[in-house]
All heavy atoms as TSV, in Angstrom:
chain	resi	resn	atom	element	x	y	z
A	1	MET	N	N	11.834	-7.963	-48.680
A	1	MET	CA	C	11.870	-7.879	-47.249
A	1	MET	C	C	11.987	-6.467	-46.754
A	1	MET	O	O	11.383	-6.084	-45.830
A	1	MET	CB	C	12.976	-8.738	-46.694
A	1	MET	CG	C	12.804	-10.231	-46.886
A	1	MET	SD	S	11.333	-10.900	-46.108
A	1	MET	CE	C	11.640	-10.687	-44.407
A	2	LEU	N	N	12.786	-5.686	-47.486
A	2	LEU	CA	C	12.982	-4.267	-47.060
A	2	LEU	C	C	11.665	-3.543	-47.136
A	2	LEU	O	O	11.343	-2.712	-46.263
A	2	LEU	CB	C	14.045	-3.624	-47.916
A	2	LEU	CG	C	14.409	-2.199	-47.583
A	2	LEU	CD1	C	14.993	-2.169	-46.133
A	2	LEU	CD2	C	15.452	-1.669	-48.511
A	3	LEU	N	N	10.871	-3.781	-48.172
A	3	LEU	CA	C	9.581	-3.159	-48.316
A	3	LEU	C	C	8.662	-3.507	-47.142
A	3	LEU	O	O	7.967	-2.663	-46.580
A	3	LEU	CB	C	8.929	-3.489	-49.644
A	3	LEU	CG	C	7.632	-2.846	-49.978
A	3	LEU	CD1	C	7.761	-1.333	-50.015
A	3	LEU	CD2	C	7.069	-3.354	-51.281
A	4	ALA	N	N	8.668	-4.783	-46.733
A	4	ALA	CA	C	7.869	-5.212	-45.575
A	4	ALA	C	C	8.306	-4.571	-44.330
A	4	ALA	O	O	7.489	-4.147	-43.511
A	4	ALA	CB	C	7.936	-6.716	-45.499
A	5	PHE	N	N	9.601	-4.491	-44.137
A	5	PHE	CA	C	10.145	-3.848	-42.908
A	5	PHE	C	C	9.783	-2.402	-42.846
A	5	PHE	O	O	9.316	-1.913	-41.794
A	5	PHE	CB	C	11.655	-4.021	-42.851
A	5	PHE	CG	C	12.117	-5.420	-42.668
A	5	PHE	CD1	C	13.327	-5.768	-43.193
A	5	PHE	CD2	C	11.320	-6.399	-42.047
A	5	PHE	CE1	C	13.794	-7.101	-43.025
A	5	PHE	CE2	C	11.732	-7.689	-41.906
A	5	PHE	CZ	C	12.992	-8.022	-42.395
A	6	THR	N	N	9.965	-1.671	-43.912
A	6	THR	CA	C	9.629	-0.266	-43.869
A	6	THR	C	C	8.153	-0.027	-43.750
A	6	THR	O	O	7.711	0.994	-43.161
A	6	THR	CB	C	10.189	0.505	-45.118
A	6	THR	OG1	O	9.686	-0.130	-46.291
A	6	THR	CG2	C	11.691	0.472	-45.104
A	7	GLY	N	N	7.328	-0.940	-44.319
A	7	GLY	CA	C	5.909	-0.823	-44.153
A	7	GLY	C	C	5.483	-0.928	-42.676
A	7	GLY	O	O	4.613	-0.205	-42.181
A	8	ALA	N	N	6.108	-1.859	-41.970
A	8	ALA	CA	C	5.779	-2.036	-40.566
A	8	ALA	C	C	6.281	-0.850	-39.740
A	8	ALA	O	O	5.534	-0.413	-38.822
A	8	ALA	CB	C	6.476	-3.312	-40.063
A	9	ILE	N	N	7.391	-0.308	-40.066
A	9	ILE	CA	C	7.893	0.820	-39.337
A	9	ILE	C	C	6.996	2.037	-39.600
A	9	ILE	O	O	6.618	2.763	-38.698
A	9	ILE	CB	C	9.326	1.166	-39.742
A	9	ILE	CG1	C	10.284	0.050	-39.216
A	9	ILE	CG2	C	9.767	2.523	-39.180
A	9	ILE	CD1	C	11.675	0.108	-39.782
A	10	ASN	N	N	6.631	2.312	-40.842
A	10	ASN	CA	C	5.781	3.455	-41.156
A	10	ASN	C	C	4.362	3.304	-40.606
A	10	ASN	O	O	3.771	4.327	-40.266
A	10	ASN	CB	C	5.746	3.635	-42.695
A	10	ASN	CG	C	7.028	4.108	-43.274
A	10	ASN	OD1	O	7.833	4.701	-42.570
A	10	ASN	ND2	N	7.233	3.876	-44.547
A	11	ALA	N	N	3.854	2.104	-40.535
A	11	ALA	CA	C	2.498	1.934	-40.016
A	11	ALA	C	C	2.348	2.274	-38.590
A	11	ALA	O	O	1.305	2.711	-38.154
A	11	ALA	CB	C	2.060	0.437	-40.273
A	12	SER	N	N	3.399	2.102	-37.821
A	12	SER	CA	C	3.337	2.429	-36.410
A	12	SER	C	C	3.859	3.819	-36.036
A	12	SER	O	O	3.877	4.186	-34.902
A	12	SER	CB	C	4.038	1.368	-35.594
A	12	SER	OG	O	5.427	1.461	-35.845
A	13	THR	N	N	4.331	4.541	-37.014
A	13	THR	CA	C	4.986	5.804	-36.737
A	13	THR	C	C	4.008	6.880	-36.252
A	13	THR	O	O	4.256	7.485	-35.273
A	13	THR	CB	C	5.721	6.309	-37.962
A	13	THR	OG1	O	6.638	5.269	-38.407
A	13	THR	CG2	C	6.546	7.544	-37.634
A	14	THR	N	N	2.940	7.098	-37.025
A	14	THR	CA	C	2.012	8.130	-36.608
A	14	THR	C	C	0.604	7.621	-36.405
A	14	THR	O	O	0.321	6.480	-36.844
A	14	THR	CB	C	1.957	9.253	-37.684
A	14	THR	OG1	O	1.460	8.694	-38.918
A	14	THR	CG2	C	3.332	9.844	-37.918
A	15	HIS	N	N	-0.280	8.392	-35.870
A	15	HIS	CA	C	-1.614	7.938	-35.618
A	15	HIS	C	C	-2.497	8.007	-36.858
A	15	HIS	O	O	-3.664	7.661	-36.784
A	15	HIS	CB	C	-2.267	8.753	-34.450
A	15	HIS	CG	C	-2.239	10.228	-34.778
A	15	HIS	ND1	N	-1.131	10.979	-34.649
A	15	HIS	CD2	C	-3.215	11.064	-35.151
A	15	HIS	CE1	C	-1.410	12.238	-34.935
A	15	HIS	NE2	N	-2.678	12.290	-35.260
A	16	TYR	N	N	-1.994	8.414	-37.966
A	16	TYR	CA	C	-2.776	8.437	-39.230
A	16	TYR	C	C	-2.036	7.707	-40.384
A	16	TYR	O	O	-2.335	7.932	-41.521
A	16	TYR	CB	C	-3.080	9.898	-39.608
A	16	TYR	CG	C	-1.874	10.777	-39.717
A	16	TYR	CD1	C	-1.046	10.787	-40.866
A	16	TYR	CD2	C	-1.481	11.592	-38.626
A	16	TYR	CE1	C	0.062	11.584	-40.937
A	16	TYR	CE2	C	-0.388	12.367	-38.699
A	16	TYR	CZ	C	0.403	12.409	-39.860
A	16	TYR	OH	O	1.495	13.194	-39.932
A	17	ALA	N	N	-1.088	6.838	-40.035
A	17	ALA	CA	C	-0.282	6.239	-41.044
A	17	ALA	C	C	-0.948	5.077	-41.771
A	17	ALA	O	O	-0.600	4.734	-42.897
A	17	ALA	CB	C	1.035	5.718	-40.419
A	18	ASN	N	N	-1.927	4.456	-41.142
A	18	ASN	CA	C	-2.644	3.326	-41.810
A	18	ASN	C	C	-4.075	3.297	-41.244
A	18	ASN	O	O	-4.444	3.990	-40.361
A	18	ASN	CB	C	-1.928	2.036	-41.630
A	18	ASN	CG	C	-1.841	1.529	-40.230
A	18	ASN	OD1	O	-2.321	2.206	-39.309
A	18	ASN	ND2	N	-1.162	0.482	-39.957
A	19	GLY	N	N	-4.879	2.415	-41.811
A	19	GLY	CA	C	-6.292	2.319	-41.423
A	19	GLY	C	C	-6.566	2.024	-40.000
A	19	GLY	O	O	-7.267	2.783	-39.274
A	20	PRO	N	N	-6.060	0.905	-39.462
A	20	PRO	CA	C	-6.310	0.573	-38.065
A	20	PRO	C	C	-5.774	1.607	-37.095
A	20	PRO	O	O	-6.377	1.870	-36.039
A	20	PRO	CB	C	-5.631	-0.757	-37.857
A	20	PRO	CG	C	-5.529	-1.349	-39.226
A	20	PRO	CD	C	-5.352	-0.167	-40.151
A	21	ALA	N	N	-4.665	2.260	-37.436
A	21	ALA	CA	C	-4.098	3.241	-36.506
A	21	ALA	C	C	-5.048	4.436	-36.332
A	21	ALA	O	O	-5.244	4.914	-35.212
A	21	ALA	CB	C	-2.782	3.738	-37.053
A	22	SER	N	N	-5.669	4.890	-37.390
A	22	SER	CA	C	-6.573	6.055	-37.260
A	22	SER	C	C	-7.770	5.666	-36.449
A	22	SER	O	O	-8.324	6.514	-35.705
A	22	SER	CB	C	-6.923	6.564	-38.651
A	22	SER	OG	O	-7.597	5.564	-39.387
A	23	ILE	N	N	-8.302	4.457	-36.588
A	23	ILE	CA	C	-9.469	4.024	-35.839
A	23	ILE	C	C	-9.132	3.997	-34.334
A	23	ILE	O	O	-9.881	4.448	-33.482
A	23	ILE	CB	C	-9.968	2.697	-36.328
A	23	ILE	CG1	C	-10.529	2.853	-37.735
A	23	ILE	CG2	C	-11.045	2.133	-35.382
A	23	ILE	CD1	C	-10.869	1.559	-38.442
A	24	LEU	N	N	-7.956	3.383	-34.011
A	24	LEU	CA	C	-7.542	3.331	-32.596
A	24	LEU	C	C	-7.327	4.719	-32.017
A	24	LEU	O	O	-7.695	4.931	-30.867
A	24	LEU	CB	C	-6.227	2.496	-32.508
A	24	LEU	CG	C	-6.386	1.005	-32.811
A	24	LEU	CD1	C	-5.000	0.394	-32.849
A	24	LEU	CD2	C	-7.278	0.308	-31.866
A	25	ALA	N	N	-6.742	5.589	-32.764
A	25	ALA	CA	C	-6.426	6.900	-32.213
A	25	ALA	C	C	-7.667	7.801	-32.134
A	25	ALA	O	O	-7.850	8.485	-31.146
A	25	ALA	CB	C	-5.385	7.631	-33.092
A	26	MET	N	N	-8.506	7.789	-33.119
A	26	MET	CA	C	-9.685	8.738	-33.141
A	26	MET	C	C	-10.802	8.297	-32.269
A	26	MET	O	O	-11.622	9.164	-31.892
A	26	MET	CB	C	-10.124	8.934	-34.615
A	26	MET	CG	C	-9.133	9.579	-35.499
A	26	MET	SD	S	-8.596	11.168	-34.794
A	26	MET	CE	C	-6.866	10.998	-34.900
A	27	THR	N	N	-10.951	7.021	-31.968
A	27	THR	CA	C	-12.030	6.650	-31.072
A	27	THR	C	C	-11.674	6.782	-29.605
A	27	THR	O	O	-12.524	6.578	-28.757
A	27	THR	CB	C	-12.386	5.140	-31.333
A	27	THR	OG1	O	-11.213	4.352	-31.076
A	27	THR	CG2	C	-12.848	4.924	-32.748
A	28	GLY	N	N	-10.470	7.154	-29.313
A	28	GLY	CA	C	-10.052	7.315	-27.939
A	28	GLY	C	C	-9.578	6.042	-27.257
A	28	GLY	O	O	-9.298	6.019	-26.073
A	29	TYR	N	N	-9.467	5.008	-28.042
A	29	TYR	CA	C	-8.968	3.730	-27.496
A	29	TYR	C	C	-7.540	3.869	-27.040
A	29	TYR	O	O	-7.139	3.382	-25.975
A	29	TYR	CB	C	-9.059	2.625	-28.583
A	29	TYR	CG	C	-8.646	1.242	-28.089
A	29	TYR	CD1	C	-9.568	0.514	-27.280
A	29	TYR	CD2	C	-7.470	0.660	-28.399
A	29	TYR	CE1	C	-9.209	-0.715	-26.816
A	29	TYR	CE2	C	-7.099	-0.557	-27.979
A	29	TYR	CZ	C	-7.978	-1.268	-27.130
A	29	TYR	OH	O	-7.638	-2.465	-26.698
A	30	VAL	N	N	-6.757	4.588	-27.804
A	30	VAL	CA	C	-5.372	4.960	-27.379
A	30	VAL	C	C	-5.269	6.480	-27.513
A	30	VAL	O	O	-5.564	7.040	-28.536
A	30	VAL	CB	C	-4.357	4.333	-28.355
A	30	VAL	CG1	C	-2.948	4.716	-27.973
A	30	VAL	CG2	C	-4.468	2.820	-28.351
A	31	LYS	N	N	-4.888	7.123	-26.420
A	31	LYS	CA	C	-4.710	8.545	-26.447
A	31	LYS	C	C	-3.494	8.935	-27.263
A	31	LYS	O	O	-2.556	8.191	-27.384
A	31	LYS	CB	C	-4.530	9.085	-24.998
A	31	LYS	CG	C	-5.694	8.783	-24.085
A	31	LYS	CD	C	-6.886	9.557	-24.439
A	31	LYS	CE	C	-8.017	9.219	-23.464
A	31	LYS	NZ	N	-9.306	9.312	-24.085
A	32	GLN	N	N	-3.541	10.127	-27.868
A	32	GLN	CA	C	-2.477	10.519	-28.796
A	32	GLN	C	C	-1.123	10.560	-28.097
A	32	GLN	O	O	-0.098	10.141	-28.650
A	32	GLN	CB	C	-2.821	11.851	-29.426
A	32	GLN	CG	C	-1.915	12.238	-30.544
A	32	GLN	CD	C	-2.352	13.386	-31.328
A	32	GLN	OE1	O	-3.381	13.994	-30.995
A	32	GLN	NE2	N	-1.644	13.719	-32.391
A	33	ASN	N	N	-1.051	11.079	-26.874
A	33	ASN	CA	C	0.264	11.170	-26.173
A	33	ASN	C	C	0.785	9.763	-25.830
A	33	ASN	O	O	1.955	9.488	-25.902
A	33	ASN	CB	C	0.189	12.063	-24.936
A	33	ASN	CG	C	-0.744	11.554	-23.903
A	33	ASN	OD1	O	-1.546	10.647	-24.138
A	33	ASN	ND2	N	-0.708	12.160	-22.755
A	34	GLU	N	N	-0.125	8.839	-25.512
A	34	GLU	CA	C	0.290	7.448	-25.292
A	34	GLU	C	C	0.796	6.801	-26.577
A	34	GLU	O	O	1.747	6.018	-26.567
A	34	GLU	CB	C	-0.875	6.638	-24.730
A	34	GLU	CG	C	-1.291	7.018	-23.314
A	34	GLU	CD	C	-2.520	6.266	-22.894
A	34	GLU	OE1	O	-2.954	5.322	-23.575
A	34	GLU	OE2	O	-3.049	6.662	-21.820
A	35	TRP	N	N	0.138	7.157	-27.677
A	35	TRP	CA	C	0.514	6.618	-29.003
A	35	TRP	C	C	1.949	7.012	-29.318
A	35	TRP	O	O	2.755	6.230	-29.707
A	35	TRP	CB	C	-0.415	7.196	-30.069
A	35	TRP	CG	C	-0.123	6.626	-31.439
A	35	TRP	CD1	C	0.715	7.151	-32.325
A	35	TRP	CD2	C	-0.724	5.491	-32.040
A	35	TRP	NE1	N	0.714	6.370	-33.486
A	35	TRP	CE2	C	-0.142	5.373	-33.312
A	35	TRP	CE3	C	-1.665	4.578	-31.628
A	35	TRP	CZ2	C	-0.544	4.338	-34.183
A	35	TRP	CZ3	C	-2.002	3.540	-32.470
A	35	TRP	CH2	C	-1.435	3.453	-33.715
A	36	TRP	N	N	2.284	8.319	-29.098
A	36	TRP	CA	C	3.634	8.798	-29.379
A	36	TRP	C	C	4.647	8.139	-28.416
A	36	TRP	O	O	5.773	7.840	-28.893
A	36	TRP	CB	C	3.678	10.302	-29.305
A	36	TRP	CG	C	2.977	10.947	-30.411
A	36	TRP	CD1	C	1.785	11.629	-30.338
A	36	TRP	CD2	C	3.395	11.052	-31.765
A	36	TRP	NE1	N	1.444	12.081	-31.600
A	36	TRP	CE2	C	2.430	11.745	-32.509
A	36	TRP	CE3	C	4.484	10.586	-32.446
A	36	TRP	CZ2	C	2.492	11.993	-33.830
A	36	TRP	CZ3	C	4.577	10.837	-33.822
A	36	TRP	CH2	C	3.605	11.532	-34.493
A	37	LYS	N	N	4.303	7.965	-27.180
A	37	LYS	CA	C	5.247	7.326	-26.249
A	37	LYS	C	C	5.511	5.891	-26.659
A	37	LYS	O	O	6.685	5.432	-26.675
A	37	LYS	CB	C	4.685	7.347	-24.808
A	37	LYS	CG	C	4.664	8.723	-24.224
A	37	LYS	CD	C	4.003	8.688	-22.812
A	37	LYS	CE	C	3.756	10.038	-22.278
A	37	LYS	NZ	N	3.048	9.984	-21.009
A	38	MET	N	N	4.484	5.151	-26.976
A	38	MET	CA	C	4.642	3.731	-27.326
A	38	MET	C	C	5.414	3.608	-28.617
A	38	MET	O	O	6.279	2.713	-28.735
A	38	MET	CB	C	3.256	3.058	-27.466
A	38	MET	CG	C	2.567	2.848	-26.196
A	38	MET	SD	S	1.060	1.876	-26.358
A	38	MET	CE	C	0.002	2.990	-27.221
A	39	ASN	N	N	5.150	4.486	-29.583
A	39	ASN	CA	C	5.887	4.376	-30.846
A	39	ASN	C	C	7.274	4.921	-30.805
A	39	ASN	O	O	8.127	4.524	-31.570
A	39	ASN	CB	C	5.071	5.074	-31.916
A	39	ASN	CG	C	3.884	4.239	-32.320
A	39	ASN	OD1	O	4.088	3.061	-32.705
A	39	ASN	ND2	N	2.714	4.764	-32.183
A	40	PHE	N	N	7.609	5.733	-29.776
A	40	PHE	CA	C	8.990	6.098	-29.555
A	40	PHE	C	C	9.770	4.866	-29.118
A	40	PHE	O	O	10.871	4.557	-29.624
A	40	PHE	CB	C	9.096	7.183	-28.494
A	40	PHE	CG	C	10.522	7.530	-28.160
A	40	PHE	CD1	C	11.284	8.321	-29.020
A	40	PHE	CD2	C	11.123	7.091	-26.969
A	40	PHE	CE1	C	12.617	8.620	-28.732
A	40	PHE	CE2	C	12.415	7.390	-26.697
A	40	PHE	CZ	C	13.178	8.159	-27.558
A	41	VAL	N	N	9.173	4.083	-28.196
A	41	VAL	CA	C	9.805	2.834	-27.740
A	41	VAL	C	C	9.919	1.839	-28.890
A	41	VAL	O	O	10.978	1.209	-29.107
A	41	VAL	CB	C	8.999	2.231	-26.572
A	41	VAL	CG1	C	9.512	0.870	-26.209
A	41	VAL	CG2	C	9.045	3.179	-25.406
A	42	LEU	N	N	8.876	1.720	-29.701
A	42	LEU	CA	C	8.911	0.854	-30.859
A	42	LEU	C	C	10.004	1.318	-31.865
A	42	LEU	O	O	10.691	0.462	-32.464
A	42	LEU	CB	C	7.568	0.838	-31.595
A	42	LEU	CG	C	6.562	-0.137	-31.026
A	42	LEU	CD1	C	5.221	0.018	-31.807
A	42	LEU	CD2	C	7.066	-1.531	-31.139
A	43	GLY	N	N	10.185	2.610	-32.029
A	43	GLY	CA	C	11.218	3.147	-32.894
A	43	GLY	C	C	12.607	2.730	-32.422
A	43	GLY	O	O	13.451	2.331	-33.249
A	44	ILE	N	N	12.813	2.791	-31.120
A	44	ILE	CA	C	14.113	2.348	-30.576
A	44	ILE	C	C	14.295	0.873	-30.816
A	44	ILE	O	O	15.408	0.417	-31.220
A	44	ILE	CB	C	14.170	2.700	-29.063
A	44	ILE	CG1	C	14.063	4.208	-28.837
A	44	ILE	CG2	C	15.447	2.111	-28.450
A	44	ILE	CD1	C	15.148	5.023	-29.427
A	45	ILE	N	N	13.248	0.096	-30.608
A	45	ILE	CA	C	13.372	-1.363	-30.845
A	45	ILE	C	C	13.656	-1.636	-32.310
A	45	ILE	O	O	14.511	-2.479	-32.642
A	45	ILE	CB	C	12.072	-2.036	-30.374
A	45	ILE	CG1	C	11.958	-2.004	-28.850
A	45	ILE	CG2	C	12.051	-3.523	-30.879
A	45	ILE	CD1	C	10.652	-2.412	-28.315
A	46	TYR	N	N	13.003	-0.924	-33.246
A	46	TYR	CA	C	13.277	-1.114	-34.702
A	46	TYR	C	C	14.679	-0.791	-34.991
A	46	TYR	O	O	15.334	-1.440	-35.835
A	46	TYR	CB	C	12.292	-0.249	-35.526
A	46	TYR	CG	C	10.865	-0.720	-35.523
A	46	TYR	CD1	C	9.841	0.227	-35.624
A	46	TYR	CD2	C	10.517	-2.048	-35.488
A	46	TYR	CE1	C	8.518	-0.174	-35.659
A	46	TYR	CE2	C	9.217	-2.468	-35.530
A	46	TYR	CZ	C	8.253	-1.494	-35.620
A	46	TYR	OH	O	6.939	-1.920	-35.663
A	47	ILE	N	N	15.197	0.333	-34.463
A	47	ILE	CA	C	16.576	0.694	-34.738
A	47	ILE	C	C	17.519	-0.381	-34.259
A	47	ILE	O	O	18.507	-0.720	-34.962
A	47	ILE	CB	C	16.900	2.061	-34.101
A	47	ILE	CG1	C	16.194	3.172	-34.814
A	47	ILE	CG2	C	18.401	2.336	-34.045
A	47	ILE	CD1	C	16.267	4.515	-34.139
A	48	LEU	N	N	17.267	-0.926	-33.076
A	48	LEU	CA	C	18.131	-1.947	-32.532
A	48	LEU	C	C	18.104	-3.216	-33.410
A	48	LEU	O	O	19.120	-3.783	-33.713
A	48	LEU	CB	C	17.763	-2.313	-31.085
A	48	LEU	CG	C	18.060	-1.196	-30.070
A	48	LEU	CD1	C	17.470	-1.615	-28.664
A	48	LEU	CD2	C	19.540	-0.959	-29.957
A	49	ILE	N	N	16.906	-3.648	-33.736
A	49	ILE	CA	C	16.756	-4.854	-34.506
A	49	ILE	C	C	17.354	-4.733	-35.884
A	49	ILE	O	O	18.187	-5.523	-36.316
A	49	ILE	CB	C	15.285	-5.316	-34.578
A	49	ILE	CG1	C	14.817	-5.801	-33.201
A	49	ILE	CG2	C	15.105	-6.434	-35.599
A	49	ILE	CD1	C	13.317	-6.071	-33.093
A	50	PHE	N	N	16.881	-3.700	-36.618
A	50	PHE	CA	C	17.304	-3.603	-38.022
A	50	PHE	C	C	18.688	-2.973	-38.158
A	50	PHE	O	O	19.432	-3.384	-39.099
A	50	PHE	CB	C	16.314	-2.751	-38.799
A	50	PHE	CG	C	14.928	-3.382	-38.871
A	50	PHE	CD1	C	13.832	-2.625	-38.503
A	50	PHE	CD2	C	14.763	-4.628	-39.274
A	50	PHE	CE1	C	12.557	-3.178	-38.543
A	50	PHE	CE2	C	13.479	-5.242	-39.319
A	50	PHE	CZ	C	12.406	-4.509	-38.929
A	51	GLY	N	N	19.083	-2.142	-37.233
A	51	GLY	CA	C	20.386	-1.513	-37.378
A	51	GLY	C	C	21.499	-2.358	-36.853
A	51	GLY	O	O	22.503	-2.574	-37.493
A	52	ILE	N	N	21.345	-2.886	-35.637
A	52	ILE	CA	C	22.451	-3.590	-35.004
A	52	ILE	C	C	22.354	-5.108	-35.357
A	52	ILE	O	O	23.304	-5.658	-35.893
A	52	ILE	CB	C	22.447	-3.427	-33.503
A	52	ILE	CG1	C	22.682	-1.950	-33.189
A	52	ILE	CG2	C	23.443	-4.258	-32.824
A	52	ILE	CD1	C	22.457	-1.511	-31.740
A	53	VAL	N	N	21.253	-5.729	-35.024
A	53	VAL	CA	C	21.131	-7.201	-35.290
A	53	VAL	C	C	21.212	-7.486	-36.777
A	53	VAL	O	O	21.877	-8.402	-37.213
A	53	VAL	CB	C	19.809	-7.727	-34.684
A	53	VAL	CG1	C	19.657	-9.188	-34.997
A	53	VAL	CG2	C	19.771	-7.511	-33.195
A	54	GLY	N	N	20.570	-6.638	-37.587
A	54	GLY	CA	C	20.602	-6.820	-39.039
A	54	GLY	C	C	22.008	-6.690	-39.598
A	54	GLY	O	O	22.392	-7.471	-40.482
A	55	THR	N	N	22.736	-5.681	-39.111
A	55	THR	CA	C	24.131	-5.510	-39.628
A	55	THR	C	C	24.962	-6.702	-39.213
A	55	THR	O	O	25.796	-7.185	-40.041
A	55	THR	CB	C	24.692	-4.213	-39.029
A	55	THR	OG1	O	23.816	-3.146	-39.405
A	55	THR	CG2	C	26.113	-3.943	-39.519
A	56	LEU	N	N	24.840	-7.145	-37.994
A	56	LEU	CA	C	25.621	-8.312	-37.567
A	56	LEU	C	C	25.267	-9.553	-38.377
A	56	LEU	O	O	26.139	-10.326	-38.784
A	56	LEU	CB	C	25.432	-8.553	-36.065
A	56	LEU	CG	C	26.009	-7.482	-35.137
A	56	LEU	CD1	C	25.572	-7.796	-33.699
A	56	LEU	CD2	C	27.488	-7.425	-35.251
A	57	TRP	N	N	23.992	-9.723	-38.648
A	57	TRP	CA	C	23.569	-10.894	-39.435
A	57	TRP	C	C	24.131	-10.830	-40.823
A	57	TRP	O	O	24.545	-11.830	-41.396
A	57	TRP	CB	C	22.030	-10.964	-39.472
A	57	TRP	CG	C	21.550	-12.115	-40.285
A	57	TRP	CD1	C	20.935	-12.064	-41.461
A	57	TRP	CD2	C	21.735	-13.544	-40.017
A	57	TRP	NE1	N	20.636	-13.337	-41.914
A	57	TRP	CE2	C	21.153	-14.209	-41.079
A	57	TRP	CE3	C	22.343	-14.211	-38.932
A	57	TRP	CZ2	C	21.139	-15.601	-41.101
A	57	TRP	CZ3	C	22.303	-15.624	-39.034
A	57	TRP	CH2	C	21.749	-16.295	-40.077
A	58	MET	N	N	24.148	-9.627	-41.451
A	58	MET	CA	C	24.707	-9.491	-42.792
A	58	MET	C	C	26.208	-9.850	-42.781
A	58	MET	O	O	26.663	-10.459	-43.758
A	58	MET	CB	C	24.524	-8.083	-43.287
A	58	MET	CG	C	23.083	-7.656	-43.462
A	58	MET	SD	S	22.261	-8.570	-44.791
A	58	MET	CE	C	22.651	-7.527	-46.142
A	59	LYS	N	N	26.901	-9.534	-41.748
A	59	LYS	CA	C	28.321	-9.896	-41.637
A	59	LYS	C	C	28.440	-11.413	-41.497
A	59	LYS	O	O	29.359	-12.001	-42.066
A	59	LYS	CB	C	28.972	-9.183	-40.443
A	59	LYS	CG	C	29.194	-7.732	-40.722
A	59	LYS	CD	C	29.985	-7.085	-39.604
A	59	LYS	CE	C	30.087	-5.597	-39.829
A	59	LYS	NZ	N	31.196	-5.217	-40.668
A	60	VAL	N	N	27.574	-12.035	-40.700
A	60	VAL	CA	C	27.620	-13.507	-40.525
A	60	VAL	C	C	27.408	-14.240	-41.820
A	60	VAL	O	O	28.126	-15.191	-42.123
A	60	VAL	CB	C	26.574	-13.945	-39.469
A	60	VAL	CG1	C	26.421	-15.462	-39.425
A	60	VAL	CG2	C	27.013	-13.438	-38.087
A	61	ILE	N	N	26.453	-13.790	-42.638
A	61	ILE	CA	C	26.170	-14.483	-43.914
A	61	ILE	C	C	27.084	-14.045	-45.052
A	61	ILE	O	O	27.017	-14.578	-46.121
A	61	ILE	CB	C	24.701	-14.390	-44.284
A	61	ILE	CG1	C	24.292	-12.922	-44.566
A	61	ILE	CG2	C	23.814	-15.045	-43.238
A	61	ILE	CD1	C	22.882	-12.800	-45.099
A	62	GLY	N	N	27.934	-13.053	-44.794
A	62	GLY	CA	C	28.961	-12.672	-45.761
A	62	GLY	C	C	28.501	-11.702	-46.816
A	62	GLY	O	O	29.102	-11.581	-47.837
A	63	VAL	N	N	27.415	-10.981	-46.609
A	63	VAL	CA	C	26.935	-10.019	-47.577
A	63	VAL	C	C	27.661	-8.683	-47.454
A	63	VAL	O	O	27.918	-8.007	-48.426
A	63	VAL	CB	C	25.407	-9.818	-47.428
A	63	VAL	CG1	C	24.913	-8.755	-48.310
A	63	VAL	CG2	C	24.704	-11.097	-47.695
A	64	CYS	N	N	28.046	-8.329	-46.220
A	64	CYS	CA	C	28.644	-7.017	-45.992
A	64	CYS	C	C	30.004	-7.106	-45.453
A	64	CYS	O	O	30.499	-8.044	-44.909
A	64	CYS	CB	C	27.669	-6.322	-45.119
A	64	CYS	SG	S	28.077	-5.088	-44.024
């Protein structure tokens, strides 16, 4: 699961991180400054989900 989570985070981080991202960015479908703004918001969401919710869930199931 950790590999899947980090793959999702890395795929949306930059405009050249994976195949579809480069197509979206280079064709002008998404402007580069919009890409960085949207992924900043996604980064905050990932930190909240994996950092806070994940930590609380680990406490609930007794792993941590």
